[in-house]
N, C-alpha and C positions, 0 to 999 in steps of 0.2 A: 321720913326721908326716903327718896327713891333709891332702889338698888340698881346695880349696873344692868341686870337682866330686865328691868322694867323701863329702861330708857327707850323711848320710841325711836327706832332706826328708820330714817327716811328711805332706806333701800327697800324696806318691806311693805310700806303703805303708800298706795298711789295717792290718797287724799292729802298726804303731808308734803307732797312735792309741789314746788312752784314751777312755773314754766322755765324754759331754758334761759330766757333773758333775765328773769329775776335771779336765777342762780348765778349767772355770770356777773350780775350786779353785786351780789354778795361777795363773790370771789374777788372782785376788783377792790372792794373795801377791806378785805381781810388782810391780815399781816402776811406778806409773801412767804416768810420763813415758816410761819405756823401752818399755812395751807400746804406747803411743800412737804412738810414732815408728816402730815396726817392724811395724805392721799396716796393711793397706790394704783397700779395698772388695772387691777381687778375691780376697782370701785371700793373705796374704804368702808369697812364695816365699823369703823370707830368714829367717835364724835369729832366733828369739824367745827370751825368757827361759825359756819353758817347756821349751826344748830343751837348756838348759845343765845340767851335772851339779849337782844340788841336794844340798847337805849340810845337812839340817835347816833348809832355807830360808835359811840364813845365807850361802849362796853369792851371794845377790843384794845383800848389804849392802856398802856402800862400804868397811867395815873388814876385809873378808875378806883374809887374807894371801895372797901370791902363790903359795905352795906348794900352796894348796887346789886349784889347777888343774894340778898336776903330774901329768899323765895317765900318762906313760910313766916316772915316777920320776926324771925329769931336772929337778933344781932350777933349771936355767937357763932353763926355759920362761917364767919371769917376764919375761925380756927380750923375749919375743915377744908381750907383751900390748899391747893398744891399746884406747882408748875406742871404743865402738860408737855411731855416730850421735849423738855428743855426750852420752851418758848418763854418770851418775856412777860406774857400775860398769865394770870392765875385764874383758874376756873374752879367751881365747886367740885369736890370729889364725887358727889352724887351724879355729876354730869360727865364723868369720865368712865371709860371702860379700859381695864388693864389688858394689855396685849398678852396672850398666853405665853407661858415660859417656853424656852427652847427645849427640845427633847434631849434627854440624856441617855447614854447607852444603857440598855437593859436587855436581859434575855426574855423579858415579857413583852409580847407584841402589842399589848394594849397600852404600854407606856413609852414605846419607842416608835417613831415614824409619824409623819403627818397623816398617814392613813389610820384614822382612829376608829376604835371599836365604839359604836354608839347604837345600842339597841333601841333607844327611845325614838330616834328619828323615823324608824321604819314603822312605828305605831301610827305615824301620820301618813306615810306613803302607802303602806299596806295595812289598813285597819283590821282586815279580817285575819291577819296572821296571829296565831295564838301561841306559837312557840317563843321561847325566850332565848333562843340561841344567839349569842353575840354575833353581830355582822359588821363588816367593814363599811364605814360611812362613805368612803371614796369621795369626799368633798361635800357631802350633805351634812354640814355642821349645824348644830341647833342655833336658835336665835341668841344673839349676844356673843357669838364666837366668830363667825366668818360669813361673808356674803359673796356669792358668785352669781353675777348677773346672768339672766337667761336660764337659770337652773332652778330646780324646786326650792322653795323658800318656806317660811313658817305658814304661809297661807295654804299650803297643801293640806294642812291639818283640817281646814274647813272645806276646801273645794275639791281636793284631790287632783287639781290641775294647776299647772304653773301659771302665775299671773305675769302679764307683760310688764316689763320694767322699763321706765323711761330713761334709765341710765344707758349710756353707750356701752355695749358689751366689749369685753376685753378682746384684743387682737388674737390672743392665744385661744380664745373660746370660739371665735368665729372662723378661724382658719383650721381646717383639718380636724374638726370635731372638738378642739379645745384640750384642756389639760386632763380631763378624765380618761379619754382614750390613751393619752400618753402615759398616765399612771399605770393603766392596765398593761400597756406594752412593756413598761419597765418591770412590772410584776411577773409578766409571762416570761420575759427573757431571763430575769434573775432567778426565777423558780421553775426550772424545767419540769420538776416532778409534779407541779401543781397545774399543768396545762389543762388537764381534763377535769379538774375539780371545780364544782360550783356550789356555793352555799344556797340552800333553798331559802326563798323569801327575798333575795336581793333583786331589785327592779332592773329591768333591761334598760339600755340607753335609748331605745326607740319605742316608747310607749305611745299609745294613742293620745293625741293632743300634745305630744312633746316630740323631742328629737330622738326618742329611744324606743326600742322594741322590747316588750315584755313577753316572755314565754308563759305558757299556762302554769308551769310549775314555779314561776317566779325567778328562774335563772336568767342570766344575761347572755346575749349572743356576742361574746367578745370577738369572735373571729371576723366579724364584719366591721369592726371599728377601724377608722382611718388612722394612720400614723400621725404623730405630732409634727409640727413644723420645725422642730429642733431649736426653737428660740430660747426655751427655758431649760433649767438643769434637769438631770435624770432623777427620777424618784425610784428607789429600789426597795423592794420588800425586805424589811429587816429580818424576816424569818429566813431568807436566803443568805443574808450577809452574816448573821450571828447564829452560831450553832452552839447549843448547850453541850459542851464536851462531857458533862457529867451524866448525860442521859445514857441509858443502856440501849445499845443498838443491836444486840444479838446475844447468842448464847454459845458456849463452848460445847458443841454437839459431841465432839470426839471424846471429851472427858466423861460424858454421861453415858456413853455406850459401854456394853460389856467389853472386857479386855480382848476377847477373841475377835469380836467384830471390829474393834478399833485397829487391831493388828492386821486384819484382812484388808481394811481400807488403805492402810499405809503401805501394804505390799504392792499396790498398784502405782505408787509414786516412783519417780526417777531419783537419781542421786541428788541433784540440786534441791529438789523439793524436800527430801528427807533431811538434808542439812539445814534447810530453813525451819523445819519442824523442831529441830533440836534447840532452837533459840526462842521458841514461842513461850513455853512455860515449863515448870518442873514436870508436870504431868505429861506434856507432849514430849519432853526430852526423854523421860523414862520409856514411853512407848516407842519412840523413834530409835532408841538404842537396843530394842529387843532383838534377840538372836535370830528369830525367824525373819524379821525384816531384812537384816543384812545377808541372810542366806539367800533370799530371793534376789537381792541386788547382785550378789556374787554370781548366781546361776545365770543371770542375764548376760554376763561377760564371757560365758563359755564360748560364744561364737567368735570372740576376739582372742581365743587361745588360753583363757583362764581355766585351769582344771585342778582338782584336788583328789588325791588318792587317800581315802580314810584308813586304808590298811597300814599306811606308814605311821599313823599315830600309835598303834600298838607296838610296832617295831621300834619306834623311837623310845617308848617307855621301857621296852625290854632291854635296850642297849644301855639305858641310864640306870637300870636297877641292878645292884650287885647280888640280889637274892634270886636264884634261879626259879624257886617256886613261885615267887611274885611275878617273875617274867612270864611263867607259864599261865598264870591266872590273868595276865593282861594281854594275852594274845588274841583276844576277840576284837572285832571291828567295832568301834564306837558308833553310837547313834548319831545321825547328822547334827542334831541340835546340841550335842555335847561339845561340839567344836565352837570356838569363839570366832564367829564369822566377821564380826566387826573388826577384830584385830587382823584377820586374814585379808580382808578387803583393803585395809590401810597398808599392810605390808606389800601386797601385790601392786597397789597403785604406786608406792614408792619405788618398787623394783622396776616398773615400766618407765618411771621418770628417769631413772639412772641410765636406762638404755637410750633414751631419746634426747639428743643434744645436737648442737650445730656441727656441720661437717668438718670444720677446721680444728676440731679437738686434737691436741697433741702435735699440732703443726706450727707452733709459735716461731720456730727458727726460720720458717719459710715466709713469714709475713713481713710486710713493710712496716715502717714506723707508724704510719697513719692507721694501718690495719691493727697493729698491736694496741694502739691507744683506744681504738673502737672496741677491741676485744675485752679490754679491762673493764669496760662498763657492763659487760654481760656477766651474769653470775657464772662462777667457775663450774665447769662440767664435772660430772662424777667420773673419777678415774678408777677403773676396776683394780682390785687387788690381783697382783701377778704372782703366780706360783710356777716355777720351772722345775720339771722333774727330769732327772737323769738316771740312766741305768742300762740303756741299750748301747752296744758297742759299735753300732753302725747306723746308717740312715733309718729313720722311722717312717715307713711308707703308709701305714693305715692305722685307723683308730675307731673305736666305738665306745660310748660310755652311757651309763644310766644314772640313777640317783645316788649310787654309793661307790661305783668303781669304774675304772677306765681299763680297756683291753687294747693293746697295741701289737702290731706286727712289724717286723724289722728285716732289714737286709742281713742281719746277723743270724737269721733263720729261726728266731725264737718268737714266742708269744708271751707277753707279760701282762699280768693283772695288777693294777695299782689302786690304792685307796684314793678316791676323789677328794676326800676331806683332808688327808694328811700327806698324800703323795708317796706313801710308803708302798714298796713292792710287796704284794701279797702272794704272788705265785709266778712261776716261769715254766712254760711248756715247750717241748721240742718234738717235732714230728715230721717237718718238711726237710727235704734235702736241698732246697733252694730258698730264695728270699720270700718272705711272707708279704704278698702284695695287697691282699684284701681280706677282710673278715666281717662277719655279722654274727650277732648272738641275740637271744631272747632277753629283753631288758627286765631287770628286777625279778629274775626267775626265783629268787629265794623268798619272795613274799607273794608270789603269784597264787599259791595254793591256799592262802588264808581266806576263809569264807565267812568268818564271823560266827560259826557254829562250833568251833573247836576250843571253846573256853573251858571245857572239862578235860582237856588232854593232860596226860601225866608228864612228868619231867622228861621221861625217855623220848616220848614223841616230840616234845618241844625242842629237844636237842638233836633230833634226827636230821641227816643231811638233806638238803633241798637240791633237786636235780634240774640242770639247765641244758641248753642246746647251743652249740657254737659251730660255725662253718668257716673254714679258712681256705684261701686260694694262694697258690705259690707259682713261682717261675719254674718249678719242676713239673708243671703241666697237670698237677693233681689238685683235687678238692678234698680236704679232710673234714670229716664230721666228728665232732667231739661231744662227749658227755661231760658237762660241768657239774660240780658239786660244791655247795656252800655249807660249811660245817659251823653251826652256831657255837659261839664261845661266850662264856660268862663275862659281861662287861666289856667285851671287845668285838671288833668286826669279825664276821665269819671267815674262817680259813677256806681257801679255794683250792680244789684239786680238779684234775681232768684226765680223761683217757680217750683214746681214739676209738670211735665207734665204727667208722668205715672210711675207706679211701675211694673216691670216685675218679676213675680214669677214663677219659673220653677225648679230652682236648689234645691236640698235637703241638700246642704252643702254650706259653705262660698264661696263667689265669689272671686276668687284669682286674676283674670286678665281680662282685657277688650281690645277690638280693635274695631274701627269704621272707616267707609269710607262713601262714598256718597250713598251706597246701603244697607250695612249690619251693624249690631251690633253683635259682637261675644263675648261670655263670657265663662269662664271655671271655674271649681269649685272643691272642695274637693270630690265631689261625682263621680269623674273620667269621667265627661261628658263635652262635648262642645255644647253649644246652639248657634244657628244662628237665629237672629231676622231681620225682615224687618224694615228698618229705617223709612220708610214713614208710614206704618200701625202699626208698633210695634207688629206685629204678629210673633209667633214662626214659622220659616220656616223649620228647620231641627235640628236634634240632632245627634251628632257624637259620636259613642261609639267604644272603642277599647283599651283604657288604663286600666291597672290593679291597678293604684294608682292615687293619686290626680293629677289633671292637674294644674300645678303651673303657666304656662304662655302659651300664644298663640300669633301667628303672622298672619297678614292678608295681602295678596297681590293679588288684582284682585278677581278672583273666587277661589283662593286657600287659605287654612288655614293650618298652621303648629302648632302643639301642643307639649309641653314639659311636661313630667310627672316625678313624683317621682319614677316611676318604671325604670328609666334610658333610656326610649325610647322616640323618637319623631316621629310623624306621619304627613305625608303630605296628606291633604284631598282636595277633590273637593266639593265646597260649594253647587253647584246646585244639584248634584246627591247624595251627601253624601258618595261618594265612597272613599275608602282608596287608595291613589296613590302610596305611598312609605313609608317604615318604616326605620328610621335611627337608627343605634346602633353604639356606639363608646365610650361613656363615661363609666367610671367605677362605678359611683354612680348616684344618682338621679339628674335630671335637675332642676334648680331653675329659669332660665330666658331664653328668646329666642327673637330674632329679625329677621324679614323677610322683606327684601327690594330687589326689582328687582329680580335677580336670585340667591341671596346669602342669606344663613341662618347662623346666629351666635348664639351659645348656650353657657351658663355658667352653671357649675355643682358644686355639692358638692365634686367632686374630685379635686377642685381648678384649673381646666383647662377651657380654652376657645377654642372652635373649630369652624372653618369656613367650611361650606358645600356648595356644588353646588346643588341647588334645582332641577335641571333637571336630573342630573345623580346620585345623592345621594352620590357622592364621598366627602371624607373629604379632603379639600384643605390644611389646615394647623392647627396646634395646638399651642396656645399661653400659655406659662407657666410663672408664676410670682407671682400669689397671693398665700397667705399662708393658707387661709380658704375659705369657701364657697363663690363662685362668685354669689352675690345676684342680681345684676342688670347690664345691659349693653345696649348700643345703638351705632349705627354707621351710617356713611354717605358713601355710596358706591362710590360717585363721588370724594370726596376729599380723600377717603381712611383713614379717621380718625375714630378710635373706642375708646370709653370711657367705662371703666368698674369700678364697685364698689364692695367691698367685706366686709365680716365680719372681715377682718384683718384691718379695719378702713382706708384703702387707696383708693385713686382714681388714676387709671392709664390710660394713653393715649397711644394707640398703632397705628402702621402703619399697616393697614389692609392688604395691598398687600404684604408686606415683613414679617409681623409677629413680627417686632422689637418694643421694648418698646421705646417710645419717651419721655414721661414725667411721673413723679410719684409725687403725692401730699400726704404728710403725715401731721397729726396734724390738718386736717380740722375738724374732728369729734373725739369725745372721746369714741364713742361706735360703735356698728354695723351700717353699712350703708345699708339702705333698698332700696333706689331708686336713680337713677342718670339720668340726661338728659343734652344735650349740643346743642349749635348752633354754628354759625361762630365765636362768640366772648365770649361765657360764658359756664361755667360748673356749673350746679345746682344740689345739692345733699341733701338728707334728711336722718335722722338717728334716732336711738333709743334714742339719747341724746336730742330729741325734737327740734333740731336746723335745720334751712334751711341755707345752705352755698352756696354763689354765688362767683365763681372765675371769675373775669372779666379781659379779655385780651385787652379790648378796651379803656383803660384809655387814655384820651387826643385825641382820634380819633373820627371822626364823622362817625358812623356806622348806622345811622338811616335808610338808604335805603337798607341795606344788608339783604338778606334772606338766 
């Protein structure tokens, strides 16, 4: 009995074809449904009724007896009969060819896709190829599977040239190079990574004697193929559509590196990248949490005003320890990596978040109903903890504070030292015969001498007084220079004492403002003069003259001094030569306060405006409008871009120095004019005519002892 692969296909053999008229005659006598089901646009590769043994055309009738198909004389062949494609006639199974099964999804490319791997067909096409590499058949299916008219057939195994087919070629094969270029286009578009790959031994589409070109290496010039006509469906490479997710696509390089190299790589990443590394794996999480990585991240924020003073770590441990010998042994400065930088970074980020909120914070009473409803949808802003300190018997004109204490001057002619943490009065000094209008001192003088090499000091040295420097100005026209002393105490804050070192007499009017640095003491007065003193010798070095009214405030930066006067002008001076460098004019009324840091100058005026100036060019960079009365005091940090101002309108405002926008506003802190204001990374401290000192603390619940 013949097998399906041995059935002679008329598509492959020219001598088995009849002429067109004869074929049309057979088609007219065939069952219409049977012919319709077994023919296709490409020319059917399967058995049709014209190929069956015809006995006076009755072989196609449903009533034909089973023995009519007894080819080998065996009457039992009827048992091997079956319906073909649902037709009414039955044909021997030996004369049928089963249509190949539909593909099923698989991750193996040789079992999914009509583009089948068939290494045998290329033994006919390229008989000299000796390798057994599987190749994509691209439509060159073996005999008994599929026929494409006009393309290489089984006769290529004999002649190596395509034989002419009497069948009418398919429309899709005659227009735009047919289905094969279309398959290639689909593969090329679906698999971008494979554009440049060619398997050796695959014939080109334009070989000699055919419609294809073969390269010498057997590769195909796909780039010159024409596109499809778009009539048939897309054919997509299953390798592009189905990816084996179980395949290993890479390796964890970071985990295989030495720890030192892995940490060095992580140190170049920014914060979002480090946070992403924390979620990759346990190994990445351990590396990304390393102390050295977060120290680098913290150091990058120094340009934004983030700073740490490691000396305070030993001081904090000393204060918390009841054992004085243990305190002495802990007085050394810790190594940088002994600090938990991850915790410091989180704490400082939270601290900055508490500062930055929408401008209407605390103004709910002034909002309309619609605005109130809109505000409820916004997360509640952080409200700082308020501490009010009382002790002065009259108006408090000036203040300065550091990490542990506040020093204030008052109209009651006294100078008081307060604990920043508890508000307790630590000391009171008297030396002026008039109101104390201004003061400056060396910040954190009691820890300034710790160098990290004194861990061997004895208990006597550990409890020795630490000496500081204080300068005050008064309405009595004098400048007093004080020696400050901090006396360490076991488990308590140091006791503060002071004595007058010198009294500087040169002004003929009240001393309204002061500035100090490591070289100079600068004072200004109602007499319209600015005096510059040598800090070491306390001798008068120069006097700056040029204002026509009282000089209400001065600023000092290096060898330059800037002064603000009630005449509405501010002047930039050179300290060494006494020369006037530049005169700024822009305010409509007299100036009340001024700050000079780096190359920025900020002024507050009786015109209720704040102006930001470029010290080098004299240009006004921006004007901040928001206060209702005289802007009495201000201070700013050029790195963080935070500016705090206080006014006679009883408000304290926080501004963004770079954009000029209002960030926060605090009302109700004082019930009268505010005379002075200062701030650091976690507090705002203000003084007022109401005799109160108000501390707004943003660091509640946070450990900010190391921040500066």
